[in-house]
Legacy VTK file of the C-alpha trace (Angstrom):
# vtk DataFile Version 3.0
C-alpha trace
ASCII
DATASET POLYDATA
POINTS 121 float
-51.420 63.120 70.344
-49.900 63.217 73.788
-51.063 61.338 76.848
-50.254 62.139 80.450
-50.734 59.551 83.162
-50.441 60.416 86.844
-49.791 57.823 89.513
-48.685 57.562 93.110
-51.682 59.023 94.883
-53.331 57.400 97.860
-54.137 57.664 101.531
-51.399 58.901 103.829
-51.325 59.953 107.457
-50.539 63.531 108.445
-46.796 64.050 108.444
-46.310 61.350 105.847
-44.850 61.483 102.359
-45.925 60.639 98.837
-44.262 60.803 95.452
-46.469 61.444 92.445
-45.418 60.610 88.903
-46.534 62.132 85.608
-45.554 60.065 82.583
-45.920 61.567 79.124
-46.189 59.488 75.989
-47.151 59.874 72.359
-45.912 62.251 69.716
-43.432 64.289 71.760
-40.736 66.485 70.286
-40.142 68.612 73.355
-41.811 69.140 76.718
-41.444 72.824 77.524
-42.912 72.889 81.002
-44.689 70.468 83.308
-46.928 71.748 86.053
-48.636 70.020 88.953
-51.986 71.433 89.997
-54.379 70.301 92.676
-58.061 70.747 93.316
-59.186 70.365 96.917
-62.813 69.339 97.527
-65.137 72.238 96.785
-62.307 74.565 95.801
-60.684 75.833 92.632
-57.701 74.230 90.993
-54.392 75.706 92.164
-50.772 75.479 91.108
-48.508 73.282 93.205
-45.181 73.251 91.359
-43.705 73.517 87.887
-40.486 72.643 86.091
-39.307 73.823 82.691
-37.091 72.162 80.123
-34.341 74.440 81.385
-34.892 73.226 84.947
-36.462 76.442 86.148
-38.590 75.454 89.143
-41.452 77.169 90.880
-43.415 76.174 93.980
-46.617 77.442 95.512
-45.942 79.154 98.815
-47.939 76.453 100.582
-45.552 73.776 99.294
-42.172 75.492 99.662
-39.915 73.399 101.846
-42.279 70.429 101.653
-42.216 69.541 97.948
-39.566 68.673 95.398
-40.290 68.536 91.678
-37.895 66.719 89.380
-37.830 65.137 85.947
-36.356 62.167 84.123
-35.970 63.199 80.498
-35.242 59.679 79.316
-38.615 58.545 80.652
-40.526 61.761 79.898
-41.607 61.626 83.521
-41.919 64.331 86.141
-42.054 63.545 89.844
-43.526 65.465 92.738
-42.228 64.399 96.122
-44.306 65.754 98.981
-43.297 65.560 102.626
-44.864 66.600 105.917
-48.293 66.229 104.381
-51.242 67.951 106.037
-54.977 67.283 105.826
-55.300 70.472 103.771
-53.129 68.861 101.085
-56.027 66.536 100.353
-56.974 67.057 96.719
-57.006 65.587 93.258
-53.573 66.259 91.801
-53.320 66.928 88.077
-50.364 67.058 85.766
-50.249 69.486 82.844
-47.541 69.540 80.202
-46.923 72.070 77.449
-45.639 70.025 74.548
-44.343 70.518 71.050
-45.140 67.529 68.835
-42.607 68.659 66.206
-39.996 71.381 65.810
-42.471 73.554 63.918
-45.567 72.785 65.954
-47.201 75.344 68.199
-46.841 74.243 71.820
-50.037 72.890 73.300
-51.114 72.069 76.834
-52.184 68.558 77.750
-53.734 67.325 81.003
-53.691 64.055 82.841
-56.736 62.474 84.440
-55.679 63.248 88.005
-54.727 61.201 91.037
-56.361 61.441 94.455
-54.257 62.310 97.490
-55.961 61.983 100.857
-54.194 63.011 104.045
-56.040 61.666 107.042
-55.492 59.738 110.224
LINES 1 122
121 0 1 2 3 4 5 6 7 8 9 10 11 12 13 14 15 16 17 18 19 20 21 22 23 24 25 26 27 28 29 30 31 32 33 34 35 36 37 38 39 40 41 42 43 44 45 46 47 48 49 50 51 52 53 54 55 56 57 58 59 60 61 62 63 64 65 66 67 68 69 70 71 72 73 74 75 76 77 78 79 80 81 82 83 84 85 86 87 88 89 90 91 92 93 94 95 96 97 98 99 100 101 102 103 104 105 106 107 108 109 110 111 112 113 114 115 116 117 118 119 120
């Protein structure tokens, strides 16, 4: 099994910054892609940013220029640095990782429990 734990959420003022972390643990052979999603209150979950094992990166249009996704392979951790935060960035942020647990295993998606980000003065 694989566990994902997000951290780093909290309350921040508009214009502020936060860095979220997604730490993966368990039976990991290879993490193929890690994606950050968010779910604002009363809205559907949406993609924020993703990074592949080959360092291919994708950002939602709403986050381009304000977010940086990166990874530390030694720690199996992916970071999401967010700057110039706006009230509309308020959401629960979730981490999803597509993981192979062995060289022959079919990749499977795992989710973290989410971390709350609130942008408010």
